[in-house]
PASE-972233 format. One line per 3 residues: number of its first residue (from 1); for each residue x, y, z of N, C-alpha, C. Coordinates in steps of 0.1 Angstrom, whole numbers, padded with zeros to 4 digits. Example, Ala and Ser with C-alpha at 12.3 -4.5 7.8 and 13.67 -1.06 7.14 Angstrom:
2
1> 0132:-0057:0078:0123:-0045:0078:0132:-0033:0078 | 0128:-0022:0071:0137:-0011:0071:0129:0000:0079
This chain:
318
1> 0859:0982:1703:0863:0972:1714:0874:0964:1709 | 0885:0963:1717:0896:0955:1714:0895:0941:1719 | 0898:0931:1710:0898:0917:1715:0908:0914:1726
4> 0919:0922:1726:0929:0920:1736:0932:0934:1742 | 0932:0934:1756:0935:0946:1763:0947:0944:1772 | 0956:0954:1770:0968:0953:1779:0968:0965:1788
7> 0969:0962:1801:0968:0973:1811:0979:0972:1821 | 0982:0984:1827:0993:0985:1837:0987:0991:1849 | 0989:0985:1861:0984:0990:1874:0995:0992:1883
10> 0995:1004:1890:1005:1006:1901:0997:1015:1911 | 1003:1016:1923:0997:1025:1933:1008:1029:1943 | 1004:1037:1953:1013:1041:1964:1026:1047:1960
13> 1026:1057:1951:1038:1063:1948:1040:1076:1957 | 1031:1079:1965:1032:1089:1975:1040:1101:1971 | 1036:1108:1961:1041:1121:1957:1054:1120:1949
16> 1060:1108:1947:1073:1107:1940:1072:1112:1925 | 1079:1123:1923:1080:1128:1909:1086:1118:1900 | 1097:1111:1905:1104:1102:1897:1095:1090:1893
19> 1087:1085:1902:1078:1074:1899:1067:1078:1890 | 1062:1091:1891:1051:1095:1882:1056:1096:1868 | 1067:1102:1866:1073:1103:1853:1075:1089:1846
22> 1079:1080:1854:1080:1066:1849:1066:1060:1845 | 1056:1064:1853:1043:1059:1851:1038:1064:1837 | 1041:1077:1834:1037:1082:1821:1045:1076:1809
25> 1057:1070:1812:1065:1064:1801:1060:1049:1799 | 1052:1044:1807:1048:1030:1806:1042:1026:1792 | 1033:1034:1787:1028:1031:1774:1038:1029:1763
28> 1048:1038:1763:1059:1037:1753:1068:1025:1756 | 1070:1021:1768:1079:1010:1772:1072:0997:1770 | 1060:0996:1774:1053:0983:1774:1042:0981:1764
31> 1038:0992:1757:1028:0991:1747:1014:0988:1752 | 1011:0994:1763:0998:0991:1769:0987:1000:1764 | 0974:0996:1766:0963:1004:1762:0958:1013:1774
34> 0960:1008:1786:0955:1015:1798:0965:1015:1809 | 0967:1027:1815:0975:1028:1827:0967:1033:1839 | 0969:1027:1850:0961:1030:1862:0970:1033:1874
37> 0967:1044:1881:0974:1047:1894:0963:1046:1904 | 0964:1035:1913:0953:1031:1921:0954:1036:1936 | 0957:1049:1938:0956:1054:1951:0969:1057:1958
40> 0968:1065:1969:0979:1070:1976:0989:1077:1967 | 0985:1087:1960:0993:1094:1950:1001:1105:1956 | 0997:1110:1968:1003:1122:1973:1014:1118:1984
43> 1023:1128:1987:1033:1126:1996:1030:1129:2010 | 1039:1127:2019:1036:1129:2034:1044:1139:2041 | 1054:1146:2034:1062:1155:2041:1065:1168:2034
46> 1063:1179:2041:1067:1192:2036:1081:1195:2041 | 1090:1199:2032:1104:1201:2035:1107:1216:2033 | 1107:1224:2044:1110:1238:2043:1125:1240:2039
49> 1127:1249:2030:1141:1253:2026:1142:1268:2030 | 1150:1271:2040:1150:1284:2046:1160:1293:2040 | 1156:1304:2035:1165:1315:2030:1173:1321:2041
52> 1186:1322:2039:1195:1328:2049:1198:1342:2048 | 1193:1349:2037:1195:1363:2035:1208:1367:2028 | 1216:1357:2025:1228:1360:2018:1229:1352:2005
55> 1218:1347:2000:1218:1339:1988:1220:1324:1990 | 1221:1320:2003:1222:1306:2006:1210:1301:2013 | 1209:1288:2015:1197:1282:2021:1201:1271:2030
58> 1192:1268:2039:1194:1256:2048:1181:1248:2048 | 1183:1235:2049:1171:1226:2051:1175:1214:2059 | 1165:1206:2063:1168:1193:2070:1160:1183:2062
61> 1167:1173:2057:1160:1163:2049:1166:1149:2052 | 1157:1140:2055:1160:1126:2058:1170:1125:2070 | 1167:1135:2080:1175:1135:2092:1189:1142:2091
64> 1191:1148:2080:1204:1154:2078:1202:1169:2075 | 1211:1178:2081:1211:1192:2078:1218:1194:2065 | 1212:1202:2056:1218:1205:2043:1220:1220:2041
67> 1233:1223:2038:1236:1237:2034:1236:1238:2019 | 1229:1248:2014:1227:1250:2000:1234:1264:1996 | 1244:1263:1988:1252:1275:1985:1249:1282:1972
70> 1245:1274:1962:1243:1279:1948:1229:1276:1943 | 1225:1283:1932:1212:1280:1926:1212:1266:1920 | 1223:1261:1915:1223:1247:1910:1221:1237:1922
73> 1227:1240:1933:1225:1231:1945:1211:1232:1949 | 1205:1243:1949:1191:1245:1953:1182:1236:1943 | 1184:1238:1930:1176:1230:1921:1178:1215:1923
76> 1190:1211:1925:1193:1196:1927:1186:1191:1940 | 1187:1199:1950:1181:1195:1963:1166:1194:1962 | 1160:1204:1955:1145:1203:1954:1141:1191:1946
79> 1149:1188:1935:1146:1176:1927:1147:1163:1936 | 1157:1163:1944:1159:1151:1952:1148:1149:1962 | 1143:1160:1968:1132:1159:1977:1119:1155:1970
82> 1117:1161:1958:1104:1157:1951:1105:1143:1945 | 1116:1138:1942:1117:1125:1936:1114:1114:1947 | 1115:1117:1959:1112:1107:1970:1098:1110:1976
85> 1091:1120:1970:1077:1123:1974:1076:1134:1983 | 1086:1141:1987:1085:1153:1996:1082:1165:1988 | 1078:1176:1995:1074:1188:1989:1084:1199:1994
88> 1094:1203:1985:1103:1213:1989:1096:1227:1989 | 1098:1235:2000:1091:1247:2001:1100:1258:2006 | 1103:1268:1997:1113:1278:2000:1105:1289:2009
91> 1111:1293:2020:1105:1302:2029:1116:1310:2036 | 1111:1321:2042:1120:1330:2050:1121:1323:2064 | 1131:1329:2072:1132:1324:2086:1120:1326:2094
94> 1113:1338:2092:1101:1341:2099:1090:1331:2096 | 1089:1328:2083:1078:1319:2079:1081:1305:2084 | 1094:1301:2085:1098:1288:2090:1093:1286:2104
97> 1095:1297:2112:1091:1297:2126:1076:1295:2127 | 1069:1302:2118:1054:1301:2118:1050:1286:2115 | 1057:1280:2105:1054:1267:2101:1056:1257:2113
100> 1066:1260:2121:1069:1251:2132:1058:1253:2144 | 1053:1265:2145:1045:1268:2157:1030:1270:2154 | 1026:1270:2142:1012:1272:2138:1007:1260:2130
103> 1001:1251:2136:0997:1238:2130:0987:1241:2118 | 0978:1250:2120:0968:1253:2110:0974:1259:2097 | 0984:1268:2099:0992:1274:2088:1000:1263:2081
106> 1006:1254:2088:1014:1243:2082:1005:1234:2074 | 0993:1231:2079:0983:1223:2072:0979:1230:2059 | 0977:1243:2059:0973:1250:2047:0984:1250:2037
109> 0996:1253:2041:1007:1253:2031:1009:1239:2025 | 1009:1229:2034:1011:1215:2030:1001:1211:2019 | 0988:1214:2022:0978:1210:2013:0978:1217:2000
112> 0982:1230:2000:0984:1238:1988:0995:1232:1979 | 1006:1227:1985:1017:1221:1978:1012:1207:1972 | 1004:1200:1980:0999:1187:1975:0990:1189:1963
115> 0981:1199:1964:0972:1201:1953:0979:1206:1940 | 0989:1215:1942:0997:1220:1931:1004:1208:1923 | 1009:1199:1931:1016:1188:1924:1007:1179:1916
118> 0995:1176:1922:0985:1169:1915:0981:1176:1902 | 0979:1189:1903:0975:1197:1891:0986:1196:1881 | 0999:1197:1885:1010:1196:1876:1010:1182:1869
121> 1008:1172:1877:1008:1158:1872:0997:1156:1861 | 0985:1161:1864:0974:1160:1855:0978:1167:1842 | 0983:1179:1843:0987:1187:1831:0998:1179:1823
124> 1007:1173:1830:1018:1166:1824:1013:1154:1816 | 1003:1147:1822:0997:1135:1816:0990:1139:1803 | 0983:1151:1804:0976:1156:1792:0986:1159:1781
127> 0997:1165:1785:1007:1169:1775:1014:1157:1768 | 1017:1147:1777:1025:1136:1772:1016:1126:1765 | 1004:1124:1769:0996:1112:1764:0982:1117:1758
130> 0979:1130:1759:0966:1134:1755:0963:1132:1740 | 0973:1131:1732:0970:1129:1717:0971:1114:1714 | 0973:1105:1724:0974:1091:1721:0961:1085:1724
133> 0960:1072:1722:0947:1064:1724:0948:1057:1738 | 0958:1060:1746:0960:1054:1759:0950:1060:1769 | 0943:1051:1777:0934:1055:1787:0942:1057:1800
136> 0940:1068:1807:0948:1071:1819:0938:1072:1831 | 0939:1064:1841:0931:1065:1853:0940:1067:1865 | 0936:1078:1873:0943:1081:1885:0933:1083:1896
139> 0934:1076:1907:0924:1077:1917:0931:1079:1931 | 0925:1086:1940:0930:1088:1954:0930:1075:1962 | 0938:1074:1972:0937:1063:1982:0935:1069:1996
142> 0936:1060:2006:0932:1065:2019:0941:1076:2025 | 0953:1077:2021:0962:1087:2026:0960:1101:2019 | 0952:1101:2008:0950:1113:2000:0939:1122:2005
145> 0942:1135:2008:0932:1144:2012:0921:1146:2002 | 0908:1148:2006:0897:1151:1997:0900:1163:1988 | 0908:1172:1993:0911:1185:1985:0917:1182:1972
148> 0923:1170:1969:0929:1168:1956:0919:1164:1946 | 0907:1160:1950:0897:1154:1940:0894:1164:1929 | 0893:1177:1932:0889:1187:1922:0900:1187:1911
151> 0913:1186:1915:0924:1187:1905:0923:1175:1896 | 0919:1163:1901:0917:1151:1893:0905:1152:1884 | 0894:1157:1890:0881:1156:1883:0879:1166:1872
154> 0887:1177:1872:0885:1187:1861:0892:1184:1848 | 0900:1173:1848:0906:1170:1835:0896:1164:1825 | 0898:1167:1813:0889:1160:1802:0896:1148:1797
157> 0908:1145:1801:0916:1134:1796:0919:1123:1807 | 0925:1128:1818:0927:1119:1829:0914:1116:1836 | 0911:1103:1839:0899:1099:1846:0901:1095:1860
160> 0894:1102:1869:0894:1097:1883:0882:1087:1885 | 0885:1074:1886:0874:1065:1886:0868:1062:1900 | 0873:1069:1910:0869:1067:1924:0854:1069:1926
163> 0848:1059:1931:0833:1060:1934:0825:1059:1921 | 0830:1053:1910:0823:1053:1898:0824:1039:1892 | 0815:1037:1882:0817:1025:1873:0821:1031:1859
166> 0833:1027:1855:0837:1032:1842:0840:1019:1833 | 0839:1022:1820:0842:1011:1810:0856:1013:1804 | 0864:1003:1805:0878:1005:1800:0879:0995:1788
169> 0887:1000:1778:0889:0992:1766:0877:0989:1758 | 0866:0997:1761:0854:0996:1753:0846:0984:1757 | 0850:0977:1768:0843:0964:1772:0841:0962:1787
172> 0852:0964:1794:0853:0959:1808:0849:0969:1818 | 0838:0967:1825:0834:0976:1836:0843:0975:1848 | 0847:0987:1853:0855:0987:1865:0849:0996:1876
175> 0849:0991:1888:0845:0999:1899:0858:1002:1907 | 0858:1014:1913:0870:1018:1920:0866:1025:1933 | 0875:1022:1943:0873:1029:1956:0886:1031:1963
178> 0889:1043:1967:0901:1046:1975:0899:1045:1990 | 0887:1042:1994:0885:1040:2009:0891:1027:2013 | 0896:1026:2026:0901:1014:2031:0895:1013:2045
181> 0895:1001:2051:0891:0998:2065:0900:1006:2074 | 0896:1009:2086:0903:1017:2095:0918:1013:2098 | 0927:1023:2098:0941:1020:2101:0945:1028:2114
184> 0956:1024:2120:0960:1031:2132:0963:1046:2130 | 0965:1050:2118:0968:1065:2115:0956:1073:2112 | 0944:1067:2112:0932:1075:2109:0933:1084:2097
187> 0937:1078:2086:0940:1086:2074:0927:1092:2068 | 0928:1101:2059:0916:1108:2054:0905:1100:2049 | 0908:1088:2043:0898:1080:2037:0897:1066:2043
190> 0900:1066:2056:0898:1054:2064:0883:1054:2069 | 0876:1043:2067:0862:1042:2072:0860:1028:2078 | 0851:1026:2086:0848:1013:2092:0845:1003:2081
193> 0849:0990:2083:0847:0980:2072:0832:0979:2069 | 0824:0980:2078:0809:0979:2076:0805:0990:2066 | 0810:1002:2068:0806:1013:2058:0812:1010:2045
196> 0825:1005:2044:0831:1002:2032:0823:0992:2024 | 0818:0982:2031:0809:0972:2024:0797:0978:2018 | 0791:0988:2025:0779:0995:2019:0783:1003:2006
199> 0795:1009:2007:0800:1017:1995:0802:1008:1983 | 0808:0996:1986:0811:0987:1975:0798:0980:1969 | 0789:0977:1978:0777:0971:1973:0769:0980:1964
202> 0769:0993:1968:0762:1003:1959:0769:1004:1946 | 0782:1004:1946:0789:1005:1933:0786:0992:1924 | 0787:0981:1931:0785:0968:1923:0771:0967:1918
205> 0762:0973:1924:0748:0973:1920:0746:0979:1906 | 0756:0988:1902:0755:0994:1889:0762:0987:1878 | 0769:0976:1881:0776:0968:1871:0767:0959:1864
208> 0768:0959:1851:0759:0951:1842:0765:0937:1840 | 0778:0936:1838:0784:0923:1834:0794:0920:1845 | 0790:0915:1856:0798:0913:1868:0810:0903:1865
211> 0807:0893:1856:0817:0883:1853:0829:0888:1845 | 0827:0900:1839:0838:0906:1831:0843:0919:1838 | 0839:0921:1850:0842:0933:1857:0856:0933:1864
214> 0861:0945:1867:0874:0947:1874:0871:0955:1887 | 0876:0950:1898:0874:0957:1910:0888:0964:1914 | 0888:0977:1911:0900:0985:1915:0898:0991:1929
217> 0903:0983:1939:0900:0987:1953:0913:0989:1960 | 0915:1001:1965:0928:1003:1972:0931:0993:1983 | 0921:0990:1991:0923:0980:2001:0924:0966:1996
220> 0934:0958:2000:0934:0944:1996:0925:0935:2004 | 0921:0924:1999:0912:0915:2006:0919:0909:2019 | 0912:0908:2029:0917:0903:2042:0922:0889:2042
223> 0932:0886:2050:0937:0872:2052:0942:0866:2039 | 0950:0873:2032:0956:0868:2019:0971:0872:2019 | 0979:0867:2010:0993:0870:2009:0995:0885:2006
226> 0985:0892:2001:0987:0906:1997:0982:0916:2007 | 0979:0912:2019:0975:0922:2029:0984:0921:2042 | 0996:0915:2041:1004:0914:2053:1013:0926:2055
229> 1012:0931:2067:1020:0943:2071:1026:0941:2085 | 1036:0949:2089:1042:0947:2102:1031:0950:2113 | 1031:0941:2123:1023:0943:2135:1029:0955:2143
232> 1020:0964:2147:1024:0975:2155:1020:0974:2169 | 1028:0980:2178:1024:0980:2192:1016:0993:2195 | 1012:0996:2208:1004:1007:2210:1010:1021:2209
235> 1023:1020:2206:1030:1033:2202:1033:1034:2187 | 1027:1025:2180:1028:1024:2165:1042:1021:2160 | 1049:1014:2169:1062:1008:2165:1061:0994:2161
238> 1069:0989:2151:1068:0975:2146:1072:0966:2157 | 1065:0955:2158:1068:0945:2168:1078:0935:2163 | 1089:0932:2170:1099:0923:2166:1099:0910:2174
241> 1103:0899:2168:1104:0887:2176:1115:0879:2169 | 1125:0875:2178:1136:0867:2173:1144:0875:2162 | 1144:0889:2163:1151:0897:2154:1144:0899:2141
244> 1132:0895:2140:1124:0896:2127:1111:0904:2130 | 1106:0911:2119:1093:0917:2120:1082:0907:2122 | 1073:0910:2130:1061:0902:2131:1050:0908:2122
247> 1046:0899:2112:1036:0904:2102:1022:0900:2106 | 1012:0908:2102:0998:0905:2104:0989:0909:2093 | 0978:0903:2092:0968:0906:2081:0961:0919:2084
250> 0961:0929:2075:0954:0942:2078:0944:0946:2067 | 0942:0937:2058:0933:0941:2047:0918:0942:2051 | 0910:0943:2041:0895:0946:2044:0887:0933:2043
253> 0880:0930:2053:0870:0919:2053:0859:0922:2043 | 0855:0935:2042:0845:0938:2032:0849:0936:2018 | 0862:0939:2015:0867:0937:2001:0867:0922:1998
256> 0872:0914:2008:0872:0900:2006:0858:0894:2004 | 0849:0899:2011:0835:0894:2011:0829:0897:1997 | 0830:0909:1992:0824:0912:1979:0831:0904:1967
259> 0844:0902:1969:0851:0894:1958:0846:0880:1959 | 0845:0874:1970:0840:0860:1972:0825:0859:1966 | 0818:0870:1969:0803:0869:1965:0801:0871:1950
262> 0808:0881:1944:0805:0885:1930:0815:0879:1920 | 0827:0875:1924:0837:0868:1916:0840:0876:1903 | 0845:0889:1905:0849:0896:1893:0860:0890:1886
265> 0863:0895:1874:0874:0889:1866:0888:0892:1873 | 0889:0904:1878:0902:0909:1883:0901:0918:1895 | 0909:0917:1905:0910:0926:1916:0924:0933:1916
268> 0924:0946:1916:0936:0954:1916:0937:0962:1929 | 0947:0960:1936:0948:0965:1950:0962:0971:1952 | 0963:0978:1964:0976:0984:1968:0976:0985:1983
271> 0979:0997:1988:0978:1001:2002:0989:0995:2011 | 0992:0982:2009:1002:0975:2017:1015:0974:2009 | 1025:0982:2012:1037:0983:2003:1045:0970:2004
274> 1044:0963:2015:1053:0951:2017:1048:0939:2010 | 1035:0939:2006:1028:0927:2002:1026:0925:1987 | 1037:0927:1979:1036:0925:1965:1033:0910:1963
277> 1023:0907:1954:1019:0893:1952:1006:0892:1945 | 1002:0879:1944:0990:0876:1937:0983:0865:1944 | 0970:0865:1944:0962:0854:1950:0949:0852:1942
280> 0945:0840:1941:0932:0837:1935:0921:0835:1947 | 0910:0842:1945:0899:0840:1954:0888:0835:1945 | 0885:0822:1945:0876:0816:1936:0882:0818:1922
283> 0874:0824:1913:0879:0827:1899:0886:0840:1898 | 0886:0848:1908:0891:0862:1907:0906:0862:1910 | 0914:0868:1901:0928:0870:1903:0930:0884:1910
286> 0935:0884:1922:0938:0896:1929:0953:0899:1930 | 0956:0912:1927:0970:0915:1926:0974:0928:1935 | 0986:0928:1940:0991:0940:1947:1006:0941:1942
289> 1009:0951:1935:1023:0953:1930:1033:0958:1940 | 1028:0962:1952:1037:0967:1962:1042:0981:1959 | 1051:0986:1967:1056:0999:1965:1070:1001:1970
292> 1079:1007:1962:1092:1010:1966:1096:1025:1962 | 1086:1034:1965:1087:1047:1959:1099:1055:1965 | 1103:1052:1977:1114:1060:1983:1127:1058:1976
295> 1128:1046:1969:1140:1044:1961:1138:1048:1947 | 1126:1054:1944:1123:1059:1930:1120:1047:1921 | 1117:1036:1926:1113:1024:1918:1098:1024:1916
298> 1094:1023:1904:1079:1021:1901:1076:1006:1900 | 1069:1001:1909:1065:0987:1909:1051:0987:1903 | 1048:0977:1894:1035:0976:1887:1032:0962:1883
301> 1020:0961:1878:1016:0948:1872:1011:0950:1858 | 1017:0943:1849:1012:0942:1835:1002:0931:1833 | 0991:0934:1828:0980:0924:1827:0974:0924:1813
304> 0973:0912:1807:0966:0911:1794:0953:0903:1796 | 0942:0910:1791:0929:0904:1791:0925:0901:1777 | 0920:0889:1774:0915:0886:1761:0903:0877:1762
307> 0893:0882:1754:0880:0875:1754:0874:0872:1768 | 0875:0882:1776:0869:0880:1790:0877:0872:1800 | 0889:0869:1797:0898:0862:1806:0911:0868:1807
310> 0917:0867:1819:0931:0871:1821:0940:0861:1815 | 0947:0865:1804:0955:0856:1797:0969:0855:1803 | 0975:0866:1808:0987:0865:1815:0990:0878:1823
313> 0999:0877:1832:1003:0889:1839:1018:0888:1843 | 1023:0900:1846:1038:0900:1850:1040:0912:1859 | 1047:0910:1870:1051:0922:1878:1063:0929:1872
316> 1064:0942:1873:1075:0949:1868:1081:0958:1879 | 1093:0962:1877:1099:0972:1886:1110:0980:1878 | 1110:0993:1879:1119:1000:1871:1119:1015:1875
């Protein structure tokens, strides 16, 4: 058991290869004992790259048509797509038509690409950090399909803490949940807040030392500076007023309730990219490092815990 524990928390990298590689470099850069990736680890877009039959390719990315003439251009384009969280997928013209017209086939291909990248990431983490003493925790969030869980769970090194009580640093118990209260997008791990409260209460019932516990919950607590997101109209477009975005609280009432009730040492959250910040709820320090994955920036929080207390913290971006 270490008297001082240094940990790094980040979330919402949404498939960004660039951000994940930065995540694995955190122990070397900051000298931490624990690194955590707290949900929404997978991307949102399959990007077909269509073979033209003459050694060239075409794709559409970020609203632009791209002509690819050489293998070097192909490699660079695929890296660019992966770095912002997309899944480049080389296919024939016939398969491209099928992807456009067959929703079930598109879903199958997309999920296969998602699973493969998670498997690759777990393998890379094992290669880079497996011989170190660094603890690595990676959990899914509400946007992540259940199909990725097997890829996370089969590692003997990377720990998926979702739905579990784990002990970090030989002392501090941590509960984790990737579930969030319902969103307009009905994501794979959206559940009613009442159900989320039941899930959290069951997890908390297994914690022995609640005053030294960490709640790693993807959903931020409701009505705080770390759960503000743009208000959406009934077409899911952001509402503007006076030329500015109208913001609203979208976090979880259940998460706030259990934090107020049990007062853990630390709350680690994500989900809302725009709400980087920190808030105290009673004695509990709650943090959301935000997300800027499309720019390839890894946003995180460095936290030092000593003798059962949060000694200091710092937000990072790089």
